[in-house]
Structures are given as C-alpha cells and as structure tokens.
Legacy VTK file of the C-alpha trace (Angstrom):
# vtk DataFile Version 3.0
C-alpha trace
ASCII
DATASET POLYDATA
POINTS 714 float
-32.283 24.116 -96.714
-32.374 24.519 -92.971
-29.136 25.646 -91.306
-27.350 23.616 -88.581
-28.651 24.233 -85.029
-26.348 25.083 -82.161
-25.824 22.991 -79.149
-27.767 25.338 -76.890
-30.739 25.249 -79.229
-30.746 21.477 -79.203
-30.605 21.403 -75.443
-33.449 23.923 -75.260
-35.656 21.839 -77.533
-34.935 18.691 -75.506
-35.589 20.463 -72.184
-32.050 20.020 -70.923
-31.019 23.644 -71.016
-29.403 24.874 -67.726
-31.286 27.759 -66.244
-30.407 29.899 -63.200
-33.213 30.497 -60.712
-30.966 32.195 -58.140
-31.449 29.302 -55.648
-28.599 27.747 -53.587
-27.641 24.188 -54.225
-28.319 23.295 -50.513
-29.927 24.884 -47.535
-27.188 23.543 -45.176
-25.255 26.468 -43.726
-21.726 26.791 -45.032
-19.064 26.634 -42.314
-16.144 28.869 -42.818
-12.616 27.610 -42.255
-11.112 28.131 -38.782
-8.288 30.594 -38.668
-5.502 28.354 -37.426
-3.445 31.334 -36.282
-6.058 32.705 -33.912
-8.906 30.651 -32.572
-10.348 30.215 -29.056
-12.855 27.975 -27.319
-14.363 28.009 -23.832
-15.181 24.310 -23.748
-14.280 22.907 -20.244
-12.398 26.112 -19.505
-14.690 27.316 -16.710
-15.557 25.648 -13.414
-19.287 25.785 -14.068
-18.796 23.519 -17.099
-17.415 20.729 -14.951
-20.124 18.782 -12.997
-18.186 18.090 -9.783
-17.075 21.708 -9.431
-20.481 23.021 -10.370
-22.249 20.871 -7.851
-19.813 22.077 -5.135
-20.533 25.691 -5.987
-24.293 25.066 -5.976
-24.104 23.382 -2.616
-22.147 26.277 -1.162
-24.685 28.726 -2.593
-27.565 26.786 -1.153
-25.974 26.737 2.307
-25.371 30.504 2.110
-29.017 30.950 1.237
-30.192 28.684 4.045
-27.991 30.496 6.513
-29.377 33.855 5.438
-32.961 32.570 5.743
-32.276 31.238 9.219
-30.853 34.596 10.223
-33.896 36.478 8.884
-36.202 34.051 10.635
-34.370 34.588 13.941
-34.639 38.347 13.490
-38.371 38.136 12.786
-38.959 35.859 15.734
-37.039 38.108 18.129
-38.805 41.228 16.828
-35.753 43.223 17.530
-33.487 45.421 15.416
-30.369 44.115 17.159
-28.467 41.621 15.055
-27.898 38.123 16.494
-24.555 37.066 17.818
-24.001 34.657 14.902
-21.916 36.172 12.133
-22.377 34.811 8.608
-19.323 34.105 6.504
-19.974 35.123 2.901
-16.672 33.794 1.547
-17.372 31.671 -1.513
-14.431 29.466 -0.772
-15.616 28.573 2.737
-15.945 24.926 3.436
-19.319 23.268 3.612
-18.945 22.264 7.240
-17.874 25.814 8.174
-21.290 27.135 7.150
-23.179 24.945 9.608
-26.294 23.015 8.797
-26.217 19.566 7.257
-24.187 17.459 7.587
-24.056 19.207 10.935
-22.111 18.717 14.098
-22.110 14.902 13.734
-19.980 15.147 10.561
-17.706 17.686 12.195
-17.003 15.221 15.016
-16.701 12.228 12.666
-19.716 10.328 14.010
-21.031 9.861 10.444
-17.702 8.996 8.778
-16.384 5.406 8.461
-12.634 5.084 8.007
-11.329 1.873 6.350
-7.682 0.861 6.078
-7.199 -2.584 4.547
-3.882 -4.449 4.620
-2.409 -7.731 3.550
-2.890 -9.228 7.025
-5.172 -6.936 9.053
-8.123 -4.637 8.369
-8.553 -1.539 10.488
-12.005 0.029 10.562
-13.818 2.505 12.776
-15.684 5.774 12.940
-13.663 8.964 12.580
-14.816 9.944 16.086
-13.275 6.787 17.643
-9.898 7.235 19.362
-8.533 3.892 18.045
-9.565 1.553 15.237
-10.961 -1.908 15.445
-8.489 -4.469 14.020
-9.686 -7.702 12.407
-7.729 -10.166 10.251
-8.167 -9.534 6.505
-9.102 -13.187 5.928
-12.152 -15.273 4.982
-12.598 -19.056 5.468
-14.654 -20.805 2.782
-15.845 -24.369 2.665
-13.669 -26.635 0.622
-12.384 -30.115 0.090
-9.047 -29.452 1.786
-7.714 -26.800 4.117
-4.597 -24.810 3.303
-2.223 -27.172 5.249
-3.517 -30.236 3.335
-3.123 -28.812 -0.140
-0.198 -29.641 -2.449
0.494 -32.924 -0.640
0.670 -31.257 2.789
3.940 -29.402 2.011
4.856 -27.476 5.180
5.954 -23.886 5.478
8.856 -23.124 5.729
9.692 -25.599 2.926
11.943 -28.492 3.948
14.133 -30.518 1.609
13.069 -34.110 1.232
15.481 -37.025 0.724
14.887 -39.737 -1.858
13.166 -41.931 0.653
10.756 -39.085 1.644
12.387 -38.410 5.034
13.584 -35.019 6.274
17.356 -34.476 6.605
19.014 -33.233 9.751
18.211 -29.612 10.714
21.489 -28.165 9.380
20.604 -29.422 5.897
16.857 -29.005 6.073
16.746 -25.721 4.085
19.580 -26.240 1.639
23.255 -25.338 1.531
22.662 -21.748 0.347
20.557 -20.852 3.352
23.018 -22.512 5.712
25.961 -20.645 4.242
24.205 -17.309 4.409
23.000 -17.917 7.978
26.462 -18.847 9.159
27.954 -15.798 7.425
25.466 -13.541 9.271
26.333 -15.234 12.561
30.062 -14.650 11.973
29.456 -11.020 11.005
27.428 -10.466 14.156
30.230 -11.858 16.343
32.737 -9.559 14.711
30.513 -6.574 15.226
29.841 -7.428 18.860
33.537 -7.877 19.617
34.293 -4.569 17.930
31.731 -2.954 20.313
33.442 -4.592 23.338
30.533 -6.966 23.976
31.080 -10.366 25.513
30.818 -13.292 23.047
30.971 -16.849 24.397
32.632 -19.214 21.920
30.323 -22.115 22.701
26.996 -20.281 22.676
25.697 -22.060 19.588
26.577 -25.486 20.941
24.746 -24.777 24.207
21.594 -23.830 22.286
21.729 -26.839 19.927
22.403 -29.344 22.681
19.654 -28.042 24.944
16.991 -27.766 22.205
17.706 -31.258 20.798
17.481 -33.034 24.203
14.683 -31.238 26.074
11.265 -33.025 25.774
7.955 -31.243 25.962
5.486 -31.426 28.832
1.743 -32.113 28.366
-0.846 -30.125 30.345
-4.467 -31.160 30.590
-7.040 -28.692 29.397
-8.593 -27.983 32.797
-5.117 -27.067 34.129
-4.502 -24.536 31.341
-5.761 -21.073 32.381
-5.024 -19.622 28.901
-6.862 -22.187 26.866
-8.343 -21.021 23.556
-12.030 -21.080 22.615
-12.083 -22.502 19.087
-14.780 -21.687 16.580
-17.527 -24.281 16.715
-18.843 -25.448 13.356
-21.634 -27.720 14.590
-22.379 -31.383 14.312
-24.352 -31.229 11.057
-22.045 -30.429 8.114
-25.016 -29.373 5.955
-25.808 -26.541 8.350
-22.273 -25.202 8.476
-21.925 -21.666 7.139
-20.466 -21.099 3.658
-17.897 -18.632 4.975
-16.503 -17.235 8.198
-14.522 -13.987 8.484
-12.238 -12.242 10.963
-10.738 -13.759 14.124
-13.247 -16.616 14.103
-11.792 -17.787 10.753
-8.341 -18.172 12.316
-9.813 -20.199 15.197
-11.509 -22.868 13.033
-9.970 -26.287 13.834
-7.901 -27.673 10.979
-9.722 -31.029 11.226
-13.226 -29.467 11.120
-16.066 -31.146 9.296
-16.564 -29.753 6.695
-13.119 -28.403 5.919
-12.497 -24.699 5.604
-9.730 -23.080 3.619
-8.423 -19.617 4.441
-8.263 -16.988 1.694
-6.331 -13.718 2.026
-7.769 -11.450 -0.712
-4.883 -8.959 -0.540
-1.265 -10.123 -0.583
1.848 -7.904 -0.643
-0.293 -4.883 -1.468
-1.698 -6.552 -4.581
-4.760 -8.640 -5.372
-4.159 -12.267 -4.420
-4.716 -13.675 -7.911
-2.842 -16.928 -7.255
-5.441 -18.550 -4.956
-8.602 -17.499 -6.872
-10.130 -18.916 -10.010
-11.895 -15.718 -11.144
-11.847 -12.044 -10.199
-15.541 -11.970 -9.309
-14.970 -14.208 -6.331
-11.886 -12.168 -5.377
-13.866 -8.929 -5.361
-16.687 -10.577 -3.503
-14.404 -11.797 -0.703
-12.978 -8.308 -0.201
-16.488 -6.920 -0.004
-17.643 -9.584 2.454
-14.696 -9.112 4.819
-15.126 -5.337 4.971
-18.905 -5.531 5.228
-18.809 -8.030 8.105
-16.236 -5.892 9.923
-18.422 -2.814 9.652
-21.516 -4.671 10.864
-19.827 -6.503 13.717
-17.273 -3.926 14.928
-19.265 -0.693 14.361
-22.743 -2.140 15.040
-24.054 -0.793 11.709
-26.186 -3.812 10.909
-28.657 -2.162 8.468
-27.137 -1.312 5.118
-29.957 1.053 4.326
-28.626 3.360 7.023
-25.155 3.492 5.410
-26.380 6.119 2.985
-26.205 8.626 5.828
-22.494 7.899 6.351
-19.436 8.995 4.505
-16.368 6.758 3.979
-12.637 7.574 3.964
-10.723 4.787 2.285
-6.922 4.461 2.562
-5.080 3.313 -0.530
-1.309 2.576 -1.121
1.023 5.342 -2.230
1.960 3.430 -5.356
-1.502 2.107 -6.113
-3.066 0.454 -9.148
-5.861 2.235 -10.949
-7.968 -0.903 -11.297
-7.881 -1.361 -7.496
-9.063 2.214 -6.790
-11.831 2.029 -9.432
-13.082 -1.288 -8.123
-13.051 -0.078 -4.465
-14.980 3.052 -5.464
-17.626 0.880 -7.191
-17.843 -1.371 -4.135
-18.312 1.503 -1.694
-20.901 3.282 -3.865
-22.841 0.406 -5.371
-22.557 -2.507 -2.879
-22.300 -0.577 0.389
-24.326 2.431 -0.584
-22.326 5.086 1.269
-23.536 8.646 0.782
-20.065 9.940 -0.091
-16.570 8.614 -0.449
-13.058 10.039 -0.486
-9.586 8.509 -0.812
-6.270 9.264 0.902
-2.800 7.795 0.411
-1.058 5.915 3.241
1.951 8.146 3.706
-0.129 11.332 3.597
-2.475 9.830 6.213
0.527 8.969 8.376
1.696 12.571 8.421
-1.834 13.634 9.378
-1.879 11.186 12.237
1.566 12.046 13.553
1.371 15.780 12.980
4.331 16.030 10.569
4.498 18.695 7.870
7.512 17.214 6.113
8.627 13.605 6.516
9.966 10.522 4.838
7.416 7.936 5.880
8.649 4.316 6.134
5.672 1.958 6.685
6.744 -1.627 7.401
3.680 -3.827 7.108
3.151 -7.556 7.200
4.046 -8.254 3.559
5.078 -4.949 2.019
7.123 -1.903 2.949
6.186 1.476 1.491
8.421 4.540 1.525
7.393 7.984 0.431
8.469 11.584 1.002
5.616 13.928 2.016
5.951 17.648 1.853
3.259 20.196 2.729
0.347 17.763 2.446
1.388 16.138 -0.825
3.145 12.881 -1.580
6.124 13.461 -3.904
5.302 11.100 -6.750
8.820 10.214 -7.821
9.840 9.310 -4.258
7.335 6.449 -3.825
8.869 3.014 -3.204
7.043 -0.238 -2.618
9.084 -3.224 -1.414
7.524 -6.699 -1.289
8.829 -7.695 2.143
7.712 -7.139 5.670
7.016 -8.686 9.072
5.744 -11.964 7.616
9.137 -12.561 6.012
10.795 -11.931 9.360
8.496 -14.524 10.958
9.272 -17.052 8.243
13.044 -16.691 8.463
12.923 -16.616 12.272
11.279 -20.065 12.243
13.910 -21.246 9.749
16.692 -20.162 12.004
15.128 -21.723 15.034
14.640 -25.007 13.194
18.243 -24.825 12.000
19.316 -24.700 15.679
17.220 -27.782 16.588
13.971 -26.052 17.656
12.170 -28.590 19.883
8.846 -28.222 17.993
10.290 -29.484 14.734
6.866 -30.140 13.174
5.858 -26.469 13.078
3.948 -25.580 9.918
2.976 -21.960 9.294
0.147 -23.109 7.043
-1.602 -24.465 10.109
-3.621 -21.798 11.840
-2.488 -22.386 15.400
1.160 -22.648 14.278
0.852 -19.380 12.375
-0.450 -17.627 15.505
2.274 -19.266 17.599
5.021 -18.041 15.244
3.697 -14.474 15.354
3.627 -14.636 19.141
7.207 -15.914 19.376
8.478 -13.217 17.044
6.820 -10.377 18.959
7.927 -11.786 22.300
11.556 -12.706 21.728
12.945 -10.849 18.637
15.056 -7.776 19.333
17.653 -5.631 17.621
19.541 -4.602 20.774
22.971 -6.202 20.789
23.150 -5.794 24.570
20.372 -8.376 24.894
22.110 -11.031 22.817
23.080 -13.959 24.980
21.892 -17.502 25.587
18.316 -16.960 26.734
16.027 -19.480 28.364
12.543 -19.356 26.781
9.250 -21.240 26.826
5.957 -21.396 24.985
2.693 -23.306 25.117
1.332 -25.057 22.049
-2.444 -25.058 22.029
-4.006 -27.094 19.243
-7.699 -28.016 18.860
-8.723 -31.390 20.273
-5.261 -31.888 21.773
-3.631 -31.392 25.163
-1.616 -28.280 25.723
2.120 -28.885 25.266
4.724 -26.838 27.099
8.111 -26.506 25.314
11.363 -25.232 26.807
14.077 -23.972 24.477
17.059 -21.613 24.236
17.872 -18.871 21.809
21.051 -16.968 20.956
21.507 -14.843 17.849
18.379 -15.946 15.968
16.347 -13.240 17.683
18.459 -10.464 16.166
19.405 -11.987 12.819
15.821 -12.602 11.714
14.771 -8.891 11.764
18.109 -7.981 10.239
16.856 -9.723 7.169
15.089 -6.442 6.276
18.610 -5.130 5.585
19.809 -8.365 3.930
16.669 -9.477 2.089
18.428 -12.251 0.212
17.884 -14.420 3.323
14.137 -14.293 2.696
12.231 -16.712 0.508
10.902 -14.834 -2.597
10.067 -17.833 -4.723
6.221 -17.513 -4.558
5.767 -13.771 -4.436
5.217 -13.237 -8.118
3.159 -16.392 -8.655
-0.187 -15.711 -10.270
0.647 -12.073 -10.991
-1.666 -10.663 -13.723
-3.505 -13.978 -13.990
-6.979 -12.499 -13.462
-6.618 -8.694 -13.624
-4.670 -7.065 -16.405
-2.878 -3.790 -16.400
-4.814 -0.515 -16.584
-4.529 0.946 -20.043
-5.225 4.397 -21.462
-8.549 4.641 -23.271
-7.145 6.417 -26.332
-3.648 5.021 -27.112
-3.795 1.739 -25.113
-0.622 2.455 -23.188
-0.357 1.400 -19.492
-1.443 4.304 -17.231
-0.760 2.948 -13.741
1.176 5.474 -11.623
4.920 5.168 -11.834
7.725 6.391 -9.660
11.291 7.216 -10.578
12.506 5.811 -7.262
10.704 2.516 -7.869
12.134 2.302 -11.407
15.594 2.992 -10.017
15.266 0.122 -7.584
14.141 -2.267 -10.374
17.058 -1.081 -12.440
19.333 -1.699 -9.487
18.005 -5.283 -9.130
18.001 -6.044 -12.852
20.475 -3.893 -14.759
19.213 -5.333 -18.057
15.658 -4.119 -17.398
15.974 -1.093 -19.726
17.495 -2.985 -22.647
14.795 -5.641 -22.325
11.851 -3.244 -22.552
9.541 -4.362 -25.389
8.520 -1.769 -27.972
5.058 -1.251 -29.371
5.598 -3.871 -32.104
6.705 -6.502 -29.643
10.420 -6.304 -30.375
13.016 -5.690 -27.734
14.189 -2.135 -27.423
17.986 -1.934 -27.426
18.205 1.841 -27.690
20.254 2.026 -24.472
22.994 -0.203 -25.837
25.600 1.606 -27.929
28.696 0.327 -29.682
30.723 3.405 -28.897
31.826 3.566 -25.240
30.618 6.623 -23.443
31.094 8.185 -20.052
28.972 6.267 -17.540
26.002 7.989 -15.934
26.254 8.718 -12.201
24.857 5.913 -10.097
21.807 6.307 -7.868
23.745 6.727 -4.604
26.449 9.059 -5.895
24.873 11.975 -4.048
25.564 10.249 -0.706
29.023 8.856 -1.471
30.870 12.075 -0.734
30.840 12.864 2.928
31.114 16.623 2.431
29.450 17.600 -0.854
27.409 15.994 -3.586
29.351 14.266 -6.345
30.671 16.632 -9.003
29.331 14.348 -11.721
25.828 15.400 -10.782
26.385 19.018 -11.892
26.075 22.202 -9.916
23.733 22.025 -6.943
20.526 24.005 -7.141
20.321 27.334 -5.318
19.082 26.960 -1.760
15.367 27.329 -1.394
14.616 26.401 -4.987
13.578 23.049 -6.320
15.383 23.264 -9.670
17.560 20.152 -10.024
20.974 20.016 -11.625
21.070 19.051 -15.320
22.752 15.663 -14.867
20.526 14.480 -12.033
17.480 15.801 -13.824
18.293 13.670 -16.823
18.969 10.682 -14.589
15.682 10.981 -12.775
13.380 11.909 -15.617
15.072 10.278 -18.571
16.360 6.783 -18.118
14.956 5.501 -14.832
11.345 6.387 -15.451
11.019 4.704 -18.856
10.725 1.136 -17.689
7.831 -0.690 -19.294
4.954 -2.082 -17.261
5.901 -5.673 -18.183
9.414 -5.130 -16.755
7.910 -3.757 -13.545
5.610 -6.779 -13.196
8.370 -9.326 -13.869
10.965 -7.941 -11.380
10.292 -8.268 -7.658
11.236 -4.982 -5.923
13.218 -6.152 -2.899
16.336 -4.313 -1.692
17.843 -3.447 1.654
15.664 -1.075 3.667
18.325 1.594 4.108
19.081 1.598 0.388
15.394 2.042 -0.386
15.171 5.010 2.026
18.173 6.741 0.434
16.671 6.086 -3.007
13.358 7.674 -2.006
15.021 10.737 -0.498
17.293 11.160 -3.541
14.333 11.409 -5.855
12.158 13.342 -3.377
14.749 16.044 -2.754
15.591 16.453 -6.476
19.215 17.521 -5.808
18.133 20.191 -3.323
20.608 19.929 -0.489
18.330 21.621 2.001
15.423 19.239 1.266
17.791 16.324 1.564
18.785 17.381 5.045
15.134 17.949 5.968
13.989 14.512 4.795
16.968 12.749 6.460
16.086 14.499 9.703
12.411 13.528 9.495
12.398 9.761 8.743
9.256 8.433 10.414
9.124 4.630 10.824
5.665 3.166 11.467
3.858 -0.145 10.907
3.718 -3.410 12.768
7.072 -4.563 11.369
8.821 -1.695 13.218
7.685 -2.712 16.704
10.762 -4.878 17.294
12.725 -3.421 20.239
15.790 -1.435 19.114
14.714 -1.261 15.452
14.758 2.525 15.211
18.178 2.821 16.864
19.634 0.140 14.620
18.270 1.791 11.496
19.652 5.168 12.506
23.092 3.767 13.233
23.169 1.811 9.972
22.170 4.872 7.901
24.832 6.976 9.631
27.380 4.270 9.003
26.466 4.106 5.327
26.544 7.854 4.823
28.860 9.459 7.413
28.710 12.873 5.636
25.070 13.226 6.642
25.516 11.863 10.196
24.404 15.031 11.938
21.253 15.283 9.823
19.959 11.654 10.052
17.238 11.214 12.636
14.757 8.337 12.918
11.460 9.405 14.444
8.489 7.537 15.700
4.792 8.296 15.985
4.245 10.950 18.710
1.731 11.055 21.453
2.232 7.406 22.288
0.255 6.264 19.263
0.362 2.652 18.195
2.613 2.518 15.079
0.116 0.201 13.465
-2.733 2.698 13.806
-1.009 5.903 12.801
-2.264 5.705 9.177
-5.842 5.035 10.266
-5.703 7.858 12.799
-4.541 10.235 10.129
-7.338 9.166 7.804
-9.838 9.837 10.610
-8.392 13.322 11.091
-8.580 13.868 7.349
-12.235 12.839 7.343
-13.106 15.482 9.948
-11.343 18.382 8.305
-13.606 20.958 6.645
-11.120 21.406 3.804
-11.698 17.844 2.552
-15.038 18.720 1.037
-13.468 19.006 -2.422
-12.376 15.373 -2.194
-15.784 13.884 -1.378
-17.466 11.935 -4.193
-21.245 12.133 -3.970
-23.726 9.546 -5.126
-25.413 11.691 -7.809
-22.216 12.743 -9.518
-20.919 9.173 -9.356
-24.054 7.945 -11.086
-23.420 10.409 -13.907
-19.679 10.299 -14.354
-18.530 7.089 -12.664
-14.823 6.612 -12.069
-14.012 9.659 -14.223
-14.655 11.690 -11.087
-11.346 10.541 -9.633
-9.483 12.868 -11.984
-11.230 15.841 -10.342
-11.646 14.644 -6.778
-8.248 13.081 -5.882
-5.689 15.440 -4.366
-3.028 13.874 -6.544
-2.819 13.273 -10.267
-4.936 10.161 -10.831
LINES 1 715
714 0 1 2 3 4 5 6 7 8 9 10 11 12 13 14 15 16 17 18 19 20 21 22 23 24 25 26 27 28 29 30 31 32 33 34 35 36 37 38 39 40 41 42 43 44 45 46 47 48 49 50 51 52 53 54 55 56 57 58 59 60 61 62 63 64 65 66 67 68 69 70 71 72 73 74 75 76 77 78 79 80 81 82 83 84 85 86 87 88 89 90 91 92 93 94 95 96 97 98 99 100 101 102 103 104 105 106 107 108 109 110 111 112 113 114 115 116 117 118 119 120 121 122 123 124 125 126 127 128 129 130 131 132 133 134 135 136 137 138 139 140 141 142 143 144 145 146 147 148 149 150 151 152 153 154 155 156 157 158 159 160 161 162 163 164 165 166 167 168 169 170 171 172 173 174 175 176 177 178 179 180 181 182 183 184 185 186 187 188 189 190 191 192 193 194 195 196 197 198 199 200 201 202 203 204 205 206 207 208 209 210 211 212 213 214 215 216 217 218 219 220 221 222 223 224 225 226 227 228 229 230 231 232 233 234 235 236 237 238 239 240 241 242 243 244 245 246 247 248 249 250 251 252 253 254 255 256 257 258 259 260 261 262 263 264 265 266 267 268 269 270 271 272 273 274 275 276 277 278 279 280 281 282 283 284 285 286 287 288 289 290 291 292 293 294 295 296 297 298 299 300 301 302 303 304 305 306 307 308 309 310 311 312 313 314 315 316 317 318 319 320 321 322 323 324 325 326 327 328 329 330 331 332 333 334 335 336 337 338 339 340 341 342 343 344 345 346 347 348 349 350 351 352 353 354 355 356 357 358 359 360 361 362 363 364 365 366 367 368 369 370 371 372 373 374 375 376 377 378 379 380 381 382 383 384 385 386 387 388 389 390 391 392 393 394 395 396 397 398 399 400 401 402 403 404 405 406 407 408 409 410 411 412 413 414 415 416 417 418 419 420 421 422 423 424 425 426 427 428 429 430 431 432 433 434 435 436 437 438 439 440 441 442 443 444 445 446 447 448 449 450 451 452 453 454 455 456 457 458 459 460 461 462 463 464 465 466 467 468 469 470 471 472 473 474 475 476 477 478 479 480 481 482 483 484 485 486 487 488 489 490 491 492 493 494 495 496 497 498 499 500 501 502 503 504 505 506 507 508 509 510 511 512 513 514 515 516 517 518 519 520 521 522 523 524 525 526 527 528 529 530 531 532 533 534 535 536 537 538 539 540 541 542 543 544 545 546 547 548 549 550 551 552 553 554 555 556 557 558 559 560 561 562 563 564 565 566 567 568 569 570 571 572 573 574 575 576 577 578 579 580 581 582 583 584 585 586 587 588 589 590 591 592 593 594 595 596 597 598 599 600 601 602 603 604 605 606 607 608 609 610 611 612 613 614 615 616 617 618 619 620 621 622 623 624 625 626 627 628 629 630 631 632 633 634 635 636 637 638 639 640 641 642 643 644 645 646 647 648 649 650 651 652 653 654 655 656 657 658 659 660 661 662 663 664 665 666 667 668 669 670 671 672 673 674 675 676 677 678 679 680 681 682 683 684 685 686 687 688 689 690 691 692 693 694 695 696 697 698 699 700 701 702 703 704 705 706 707 708 709 710 711 712 713
C-alpha cells in the first residue's frame, strides 16, 4: 500500500512547484519614499532655468564678447601697446544699451521705438524720439444700413422726454423732474456760495438768459462767405467703390447723409471693450487693430509692415487693467503687427515718468474714465488704484442738458450726429470754467457747420451753466449713467485662473471700498462657489461697527482712535484695525459684484480713498501723497479746475489743509500728453531691458512671459 503524498510532492509532479532563481520580479527601478521632513529640489530655483532670464544673460554675455573682440581688433589695427580710450564695463548687471552695439544709438534715442497710448476717445501714437505724440480719434466708420443718429428710431442724445402725441415738452420739462430739481438745487447752492464769498449775484440773471435765448433767431451765412468752412470726407459718386471702413479724423468728417451710410464704432469705451455695439469679439479686436495700424502708417510714415520687425513698441495700459485685454494686445502687437519686441507700462507710472515725479497721487481725468493711483519710487501701489466711469464726455453731455434747459437756441442738437458732437466739444472747451469770478451773464456765439447746408450763426447767453457742468465731477448724480453697463461681459468673459477657475483679474482695496460705499449690500450679496449667496457678514448679535473709510480724515488733528495706534514714522506697518479693514473685508468682493456696480463717486472722495489705501496708515506718507496730487488728462483742462479741487479738498479735510497741494504737469507739457511722454522716456531708458518681450521667447512661452516681464505682479 502506497502512502499518502504531500502537497509539495504533488505540485512537483504536476510542474507547479515554486522555485527561486534569485531573479527580481521586475527590472523597473524601485523608487524610495521621499523623506517628508527634509527634501529639496532645484526646479525653477535658478535664473538659468527660466527662459526669459536665461536669454537676457546670454544676450549680455554675447555683447560682452563682441565688445572684447572689437577692442582686440582695434588694438591689432593700431599696432600699439597703448589701450584705447574706450573702457569696457564688465558688470554683469549692466544694461544692454549701456554696452553699445545693436540696437545701437537709434534705440538709445528712441528712433526705433513706437509708443502707443489708446484711450476711449483719442489714440496717441509716435516714436519715442518725437517731442509730442500724434493724436487721432479712436474711431472707425464702417458701411452699414443706418448711421448712429438714425438707429433706435433716431432717438437724440441727450435723451428727451416725449409726450403721448410724440411732441417734445417745454425745455424745463424736457429731461424729467429729477434732473430739473437737481439742477435748480445746484444753482441755489452756487448763489449761496458766491454771496458768502462777497461776489455780486444779480437776482434776474436766469430770466435774462432764458428770454434772450428763446427770442434770438439764427443767421445764415453762405459757404463762400465762411472762411472757416470744413472740408468733409468725400465718399464718391459710386456706392460700390466706397471703402469698407474709414478711420481717424476722416471718419468724423463723413456726412451723415452719405451714400452709402457709415456708422461710427468706438472699440474702447470707459476703459473697457465696447461689447455693446459689436456682434462678436473677432470684429471688435479687428477694429482695434485697424485703427492702430492705420495711425502708425499714416502718422509715422511706416507703410511697410515688414519693416516693423526692426522696431520695438511701448504700449500703455490702464492701472486697473483686465488680463484678457493685455493678453490680446500682446498677441496683436507680436502676431499681427510683427514688432521685434514689446513692453508694457501702466498709465500712472508713465505719468510720473513724464512729469518727473518720484512720489505722487496721479489723477487722470479722461474722456470717459477717471483713474487715480498712488505711485511711489517707480511702482504703482496696487491697493490705491481707483477707476471711475466718468470723465469729460459726461461734462459735455450735462453741459448740453443745462443749456437746453435754459432755452438754448439750437434746440435740435444731437450728440449722435458727428458735427453736433464736435460742436459740443468746442463749446465746452471754449466757455466752461470753474472760476467763480467769471460767472456772470455772458454773450456768446458759435457757427454751426453741417454738410450740404449753409453755415448758421447762433447768438446766445450763458450764466451758471458753464461752472455747474464741470462741477458734476464732484456731484456725479447729475450725470446720466443708464447706458454705461449695457453689454458688459456680453462677448468677453472674466479672466479665470487655470487651476482653480477663480477670477484672477487684478483687484484693488480702494476700488472695492468705493463699490462698498456705493452699494453697502455688495458684501452680503457675494455669491459663493456653489451659487448661493454668502451672508457671512450678517450677524444676529450686534457688534461694534468697523471704522468707516474716511475716519482717518475726519479728525483735524490726529487719526481716529478707532483705527488703532499709528505706525512708527518711516515704517510702512499699518495699525491692526486699519490693516483688517483694508485687507479683510473690502478686498473680498466677488468679480460679479464688481461687474454689476458702476464705480462712480465724487472726485475728491475717490482721491481720499486712494490715498488712504496707498499710505496704509502711515501719517508721513499720507502727508506726502496729499502734497503731490498731480491732475492730468483732457478733462482737467477747464480753467480754474485745479484751484477748485484744492479748495474743496481743504474744505473737506481742514486738518490736512497745510499739506494738500494740487500740482500740474511741469515744463509746460500738455496734460493730455503727459502719459505718452512718460512712456516714451521709459522706452529710451537702458534699465527697461528686463521688460522687453522678444519674438523668440514669445513664440515659445506666449502670454506666460508677462509674469516674468511686467514690473508689477501680473
């Protein structure tokens, strides 16, 4: 009888026995666990691992080598042991232009640098070597079925109220009861202020103006008797041969009744993309490119785009910009225009370069937006940036409203018509003032020149309209804000972070504070990530209220005690309460809240807000910024504006009266060209080489270069 076999014997007979041949299960190397307590990596820790910085070092090294070879060649040619007069700088941090060679003397003088400063109404372009920029309207006229004055049933601007029968009411009721009440309140306040300053006020001044304007007819002048007649843009007799688009000043001179019709498009409005008037963003980007390209070709005589690769470009962007705008502009300059290199500079920083300020609070009043920012030692203080959606165009609009309210003889004025728009701008620049000494019943005249019509001469009188209209910048409720947010985010969405999807457009604590001041419920209405409304700021238990935004200026002698102890002089450490106010609550507004609330407040309040967040509770910096308020822009060219702003700020904050000073652009510079001039200076500085974006590195990294090349945190 055979005994029972073991399991190992059975496996051996069946060939399933496990044997050990001393071989590993896999040839893949085993990775040991990382010691979490002590590990180190050099990835992206050195400059030579980052392409933009490595290219800059290589270029400097190549220039050092070229300079050394030139020196040796000069020594060999001279056959002398005496060294040449030229001394070579071997400093590795020396600028590219300091080492000589290419780009050469032309770059040092700015002859190969194009400076572009676009705005809502005007585009300023020129070479960095030019003393002044070339200014062209930022507008393009495209063929269409209707022009801008014929759209929407021909509704005029400013908007008039229509009666049931379609007729227009009398001038006092033309713009509604609310406007009339506010206008009369401003008139009464002005009279009280003038009497307090011992100025003569006639009780029947308004009646004199109304009676004269309503009874004086106009006078017609034949074209050959008008020495200032206008040369209108000729379209031609054949509509089929008419151009598809016209840009610049010629677009504003196209007759409204042209055949075919042309409609004006303004690609940038209020510092944003004009998404309301465009059907798609491709056409919007194309119009911006066409306007800038035509300006460069016509104004700078650079007609061949293939030569643009030899030029660099300095592009001016807003202080509180949008990332999508900067990325799109960079692609346009590199891909469409083919510039050899590009760099960006912010408006307020460029203004300090142009005016020669080291520290300043820059107030730039443009046509449709007003930007305020504190600049210190060549850097814009991020939390001090303020962008208000009002400017000189609002002053023009309300000035025409006030004139029509007082029976303006040209009652059919419509700012949507091109010749009426130019006429209104001319009247504002000619007659508006902020000097109370000039306020009296004034006799004025203007000539209306319309295409295919005789010139009409109008006589009219003005009184307080010329000072109340620009005062709207300090009482912005008189302006019409109904259409300013129309079409916002219709074509171009918010910029979002690539990893977590959160909005990553630059924010400012001062801008958030202004939005909170306009809409106190903005914080409680902020949506959370799941779409619900965040009510974390609302508590059932009453607590001590936080200090308000202007508490620092309320006390005439010292800052408010609720803000905590002031920081030691010379240091930038803020007090605990103000630090929490600036960094905690006010900077947490969601992007949807910022897009839905129109930032419009009084100009002096916005300046104080910007300085409050720029100084960060440092009393010395507060005094410095208040003493260096620089007002620039076309909206500040109204006579007496700087004096009025300084008096108003001193009246609001008497404790800082001896520190408040309103400055202007020095060296008799045009306030509208200070930003462009500063950008041209920036383009010629040798220290700006780190900001230039080259073609090769852009082809490799694209818009990611902006994180390394911009002087601010992009």
